[in-house]
DRENDO-1510 file (C-alpha; in Angstrom, 1 decimal, always signed):
<recs>
REC; n; res; u; v; w
REC; 1; MET; +18.4; +2.8; -23.9 .
REC; 2; TYR; +19.6; +5.2; -21.1 .
REC; 3; LYS; +18.1; +4.6; -17.7 .
REC; 4; PHE; +17.3; +7.5; -15.2 .
REC; 5; ASP; +18.6; +6.6; -11.9 .
REC; 6; PHE; +17.2; +7.3; -8.4 .
REC; 7; TYR; +18.5; +10.7; -8.1 .
REC; 8; GLU; +17.8; +12.0; -11.6 .
REC; 9; ILE; +14.1; +10.9; -11.3 .
REC; 10; ILE; +13.4; +12.8; -8.0 .
REC; 11; GLY; +15.9; +15.4; -8.1 .
REC; 12; VAL; +15.7; +16.2; -11.8 .
REC; 13; ILE; +12.8; +15.0; -13.4 .
REC; 14; ALA; +10.2; +15.4; -10.8 .
REC; 15; PRO; +11.1; +19.1; -10.3 .
REC; 16; GLY; +11.0; +19.8; -14.0 .
REC; 17; MET; +7.7; +17.9; -14.5 .
REC; 18; MET; +6.5; +20.3; -11.6 .
REC; 19; VAL; +7.6; +23.6; -13.5 .
REC; 20; ILE; +6.2; +22.4; -16.5 .
REC; 21; ILE; +2.8; +21.5; -15.4 .
REC; 22; GLY; +2.7; +24.6; -13.2 .
REC; 23; VAL; +3.4; +26.8; -16.0 .
REC; 24; ILE; +0.5; +25.4; -18.0 .
REC; 25; VAL; -1.6; +25.8; -15.4 .
REC; 26; LEU; -0.6; +29.4; -14.7 .
REC; 27; ILE; -0.6; +30.5; -18.5 .
REC; 28; TYR; -3.7; +28.1; -19.3 .
REC; 29; PRO; -5.9; +27.7; -16.5 .
REC; 30; GLU; -8.6; +26.6; -18.6 .
REC; 31; GLN; -6.5; +23.6; -19.5 .
REC; 32; TYR; -6.4; +22.3; -15.9 .
REC; 33; GLY; -8.9; +19.7; -16.4 .
REC; 34; LYS; -7.1; +18.3; -19.5 .
REC; 35; LEU; -3.8; +17.3; -17.6 .
REC; 36; THR; -5.3; +14.0; -17.3 .
REC; 37; TYR; -3.7; +13.9; -21.0 .
REC; 38; PHE; -0.2; +13.1; -19.6 .
REC; 39; ALA; -1.6; +9.7; -18.2 .
REC; 40; ASN; -2.5; +8.5; -21.6 .
REC; 41; LEU; +0.7; +9.2; -23.4 .
REC; 42; SER; +2.2; +6.6; -26.0 .
REC; 43; ILE; +5.6; +5.4; -25.2 .
REC; 44; GLY; +7.2; +7.7; -27.6 .
REC; 45; GLY; +5.2; +10.9; -26.1 .
REC; 46; LEU; +6.4; +9.7; -22.7 .
REC; 47; GLY; +9.8; +9.8; -23.6 .
REC; 48; VAL; +9.4; +13.3; -25.2 .
REC; 49; GLY; +7.8; +14.4; -21.9 .
REC; 50; LEU; +10.6; +12.9; -19.9 .
REC; 51; LEU; +13.1; +14.4; -22.0 .
REC; 52; LEU; +11.5; +18.0; -21.5 .
REC; 53; ALA; +11.3; +17.3; -17.8 .
REC; 54; TYR; +14.8; +16.4; -17.7 .
REC; 55; ILE; +15.9; +19.6; -19.4 .
REC; 56; ALA; +13.8; +21.8; -17.3 .
REC; 57; GLY; +14.8; +20.1; -14.3 .
REC; 58; GLN; +18.6; +20.5; -15.0 .
REC; 59; LEU; +17.9; +24.4; -15.7 .
REC; 60; VAL; +15.7; +24.5; -12.2 .
REC; 61; GLN; +18.4; +22.7; -10.5 .
REC; 62; ALA; +21.0; +25.6; -11.3 .
REC; 63; ILE; +18.7; +28.0; -9.8 .
REC; 64; GLY; +18.4; +25.7; -6.8 .
REC; 65; ASN; +22.3; +25.7; -6.6 .
REC; 66; GLY; +22.2; +29.4; -6.1 .
REC; 67; ILE; +19.4; +29.3; -3.5 .
REC; 68; GLU; +21.2; +26.5; -1.8 .
REC; 69; LYS; +24.5; +28.5; -1.5 .
REC; 70; VAL; +22.7; +31.4; +0.0 .
REC; 71; TRP; +20.9; +29.4; +2.5 .
REC; 72; TRP; +23.8; +27.3; +3.7 .
REC; 73; ARG; +25.9; +30.5; +4.0 .
REC; 74; PHE; +23.4; +32.0; +6.1 .
REC; 75; CYS; +23.5; +28.9; +8.4 .
REC; 76; GLY; +27.2; +28.8; +8.7 .
REC; 77; GLY; +28.3; +26.7; +5.8 .
REC; 78; MET; +27.2; +23.1; +4.6 .
REC; 79; PRO; +26.5; +20.5; +7.3 .
REC; 80; THR; +29.5; +18.5; +6.3 .
REC; 81; ASP; +31.5; +21.8; +7.1 .
REC; 82; TRP; +30.2; +22.3; +10.4 .
REC; 83; LEU; +32.9; +19.4; +11.7 .
REC; 84; ARG; +35.4; +21.5; +10.3 .
REC; 85; THR; +34.3; +24.9; +11.5 .
REC; 86; GLY; +32.6; +23.9; +14.8 .
REC; 87; LYS; +30.2; +26.7; +13.9 .
REC; 88; ARG; +27.3; +24.3; +14.6 .
REC; 89; HIS; +26.6; +21.3; +16.4 .
REC; 90; LEU; +26.4; +18.1; +14.2 .
REC; 91; ILE; +27.7; +15.2; +16.2 .
REC; 92; ALA; +28.8; +14.3; +19.8 .
REC; 93; ASP; +32.2; +15.6; +21.0 .
REC; 94; ALA; +33.3; +11.9; +21.5 .
REC; 95; GLN; +32.4; +11.1; +17.8 .
REC; 96; ARG; +34.1; +14.2; +16.4 .
REC; 97; ASN; +37.2; +13.0; +18.2 .
REC; 98; GLN; +36.8; +9.3; +16.4 .
REC; 99; VAL; +36.4; +10.9; +13.1 .
REC; 100; GLN; +39.5; +12.9; +13.6 .
REC; 101; VAL; +41.3; +9.9; +14.5 .
REC; 102; HIS; +40.1; +7.7; +11.4 .
REC; 103; LEU; +40.7; +10.7; +9.2 .
REC; 104; SER; +44.5; +10.6; +10.4 .
REC; 105; GLN; +44.7; +7.0; +9.4 .
REC; 106; MET; +42.9; +7.2; +6.2 .
REC; 107; LEU; +44.9; +10.5; +5.1 .
REC; 108; LYS; +48.1; +9.0; +6.5 .
REC; 109; LYS; +48.9; +12.0; +8.3 .
REC; 110; SER; +49.6; +12.0; +12.2 .
REC; 111; GLY; +48.2; +14.5; +14.2 .
REC; 112; PHE; +45.5; +15.6; +11.8 .
REC; 113; GLU; +43.1; +18.0; +13.3 .
REC; 114; LEU; +39.7; +19.0; +12.5 .
REC; 115; SER; +39.6; +22.9; +12.6 .
REC; 116; ASN; +38.8; +26.0; +10.6 .
REC; 117; SER; +42.3; +26.3; +9.2 .
REC; 118; ILE; +41.7; +23.4; +6.6 .
REC; 119; ASP; +41.0; +24.7; +3.3 .
REC; 120; SER; +37.1; +24.5; +2.5 .
REC; 121; LYS; +38.0; +23.0; -0.8 .
REC; 122; GLN; +40.3; +20.5; +0.4 .
REC; 123; TRP; +37.6; +19.7; +3.1 .
REC; 124; TYR; +35.1; +18.9; +0.2 .
REC; 125; SER; +37.6; +16.4; -1.3 .
REC; 126; ILE; +38.0; +14.9; +2.1 .
REC; 127; THR; +34.4; +14.5; +2.7 .
REC; 128; ARG; +34.1; +12.9; -1.1 .
REC; 129; GLN; +36.8; +10.5; +0.2 .
REC; 130; ILE; +34.9; +9.6; +3.1 .
REC; 131; TYR; +31.8; +8.8; +1.2 .
REC; 132; ALA; +33.8; +6.6; -1.2 .
REC; 133; VAL; +34.9; +4.7; +1.8 .
REC; 134; VAL; +31.5; +4.2; +3.0 .
REC; 135; SER; +30.2; +3.4; -0.2 .
REC; 136; ALA; +32.7; +0.8; -0.8 .
REC; 137; ALA; +31.8; -0.7; +2.6 .
REC; 138; LYS; +28.2; -0.9; +1.3 .
REC; 139; ARG; +27.0; +1.3; +4.1 .
REC; 140; SER; +25.8; +4.1; +2.4 .
REC; 141; ALA; +22.0; +3.3; +1.8 .
REC; 142; ARG; +20.9; +5.5; +4.2 .
REC; 143; VAL; +23.2; +8.2; +3.0 .
REC; 144; ASP; +22.0; +8.1; -0.3 .
REC; 145; THR; +18.1; +8.0; +0.6 .
REC; 146; PHE; +18.9; +11.2; +2.4 .
REC; 147; ASN; +20.9; +12.8; -0.3 .
REC; 148; GLY; +18.0; +11.9; -2.7 .
REC; 149; ASN; +15.5; +13.5; -0.7 .
REC; 150; TYR; +17.6; +16.8; -0.2 .
REC; 151; GLY; +17.8; +17.0; -4.0 .
REC; 152; LEU; +14.2; +16.4; -4.2 .
REC; 153; CYS; +13.7; +19.3; -1.7 .
REC; 154; ARG; +16.1; +21.6; -3.5 .
REC; 155; GLY; +14.3; +21.0; -6.8 .
REC; 156; ILE; +10.9; +21.7; -5.1 .
REC; 157; ILE; +12.3; +25.0; -3.6 .
REC; 158; ALA; +13.8; +26.3; -7.0 .
REC; 159; SER; +10.6; +24.9; -8.7 .
REC; 160; VAL; +8.4; +26.9; -6.4 .
REC; 161; PHE; +10.7; +30.0; -7.1 .
REC; 162; VAL; +10.3; +29.7; -10.9 .
REC; 163; LEU; +6.6; +29.5; -10.4 .
REC; 164; LEU; +6.4; +32.5; -7.9 .
REC; 165; ILE; +8.2; +34.6; -10.9 .
REC; 166; PHE; +5.4; +33.3; -13.2 .
REC; 167; VAL; +2.6; +34.4; -10.8 .
REC; 168; GLY; +4.3; +37.9; -10.5 .
REC; 169; PHE; +4.1; +38.4; -14.3 .
REC; 170; VAL; +1.3; +36.3; -15.4 .
REC; 171; ARG; -1.3; +36.5; -12.6 .
REC; 172; PHE; -0.3; +39.5; -10.6 .
REC; 173; CYS; -2.1; +40.0; -7.6 .
REC; 174; GLU; -3.2; +36.3; -7.0 .
REC; 175; TRP; -2.2; +36.5; -3.5 .
REC; 176; ARG; -4.0; +33.0; -2.4 .
REC; 177; THR; -1.8; +31.4; -5.1 .
REC; 178; GLU; +1.3; +33.2; -4.1 .
REC; 179; LEU; +0.6; +32.5; -0.4 .
REC; 180; ALA; +0.1; +28.6; -1.2 .
REC; 181; LEU; +3.5; +28.8; -3.1 .
REC; 182; PHE; +5.3; +30.4; -0.2 .
REC; 183; VAL; +4.0; +28.0; +2.2 .
REC; 184; ILE; +5.3; +25.2; -0.3 .
REC; 185; PHE; +8.9; +27.0; -0.3 .
REC; 186; ALA; +9.1; +27.3; +3.5 .
REC; 187; LEU; +8.3; +23.7; +3.9 .
REC; 188; ALA; +10.5; +22.7; +1.2 .
REC; 189; LEU; +13.4; +24.7; +2.5 .
REC; 190; TYR; +12.9; +23.3; +6.2 .
REC; 191; ARG; +12.7; +19.7; +4.5 .
REC; 192; MET; +15.7; +20.5; +2.5 .
REC; 193; HIS; +17.9; +22.0; +5.8 .
REC; 194; HIS; +16.5; +18.9; +7.7 .
REC; 195; PHE; +17.8; +16.2; +5.2 .
REC; 196; GLY; +21.1; +18.1; +4.4 .
REC; 197; VAL; +22.0; +17.6; +8.2 .
REC; 198; LEU; +20.7; +14.0; +8.5 .
REC; 199; TYR; +22.9; +13.4; +5.4 .
REC; 200; ALA; +26.2; +15.0; +7.0 .
REC; 201; ARG; +25.3; +13.2; +10.4 .
REC; 202; GLU; +24.8; +9.7; +8.8 .
REC; 203; LEU; +27.8; +10.1; +6.6 .
REC; 204; PHE; +30.3; +10.6; +9.5 .
REC; 205; VAL; +28.4; +7.9; +11.8 .
REC; 206; GLN; +28.8; +5.4; +9.2 .
REC; 207; PHE; +32.6; +6.3; +8.6 .
REC; 208; ILE; +33.1; +5.8; +12.4 .
REC; 209; ALA; +31.3; +2.6; +12.4 .
REC; 210; ILE; +33.2; +1.2; +9.5 .
REC; 211; ASN; +36.7; +1.9; +11.5 .
REC; 212; LEU; +35.2; +0.4; +14.7 .
REC; 213; VAL; +34.2; -2.8; +12.9 .
REC; 214; ASP; +37.8; -3.2; +11.3 .
REC; 215; ASP; +39.2; -2.4; +14.9 .
REC; 216; MET; +37.2; -5.2; +16.6 .
REC; 217; GLN; +37.9; -7.6; +13.7 .
REC; 218; SER; +41.7; -6.8; +14.3 .
REC; 219; GLY; +41.5; -6.9; +17.9 .
REC; 220; GLY; +42.6; -3.4; +18.3 .
REC; 221; LYS; +41.3; -0.9; +21.1 .
REC; 222; GLY; +37.9; -0.5; +19.2 .
REC; 223; GLY; +37.0; -4.1; +20.4 .
REC; 224; ASN; +36.2; -3.0; +23.8 .
REC; 225; GLU; +33.9; -0.1; +22.8 .
REC; 226; LYS; +30.4; -0.4; +22.6 .
</recs>
């Protein structure tokens, strides 16, 4: 039997369930008090419910991907891109220099420099390799947690966006509902931005830490750093 992982549960299923319940409440408000039905589902019914939530969540995340691209373009690119472009501050200058040195070693490319001249697609592949190194060193727990919460917030944003559309068509002029949804949308957007920055910062900090530990164990220059 297939088991949903952490990301699928909070990043896909939860937003999908949010949309399903929200649409039911908006279209059939008289059924609001009967939503306890979901708590009494059989194993088979629960399986069907999870499947529907998973399908809805995947569709919702497609909308979330679009909103995500617009938002980060407005912010000067994804947080992991900030190290390359220098458009926004992510980590200390000394840490950025360490990342540059360690990337030179990882890519076996002497004189490697972090700059906007690096192609964005190539940089994406490099950051994925950085994550692979961090994960292999078993230092990715916090990175994964931030990524999971980021996915959840993105899913909430997309779910609320869908519900706002439904409110516009089904319950036009329900300004209290629209206001509440806009507040949730803004809060989720803020949290998505927050976790996106935390993810990128933690990824590079852990990458530095791995290399410093290696230097200490090999008796290199890193052994004198604190």
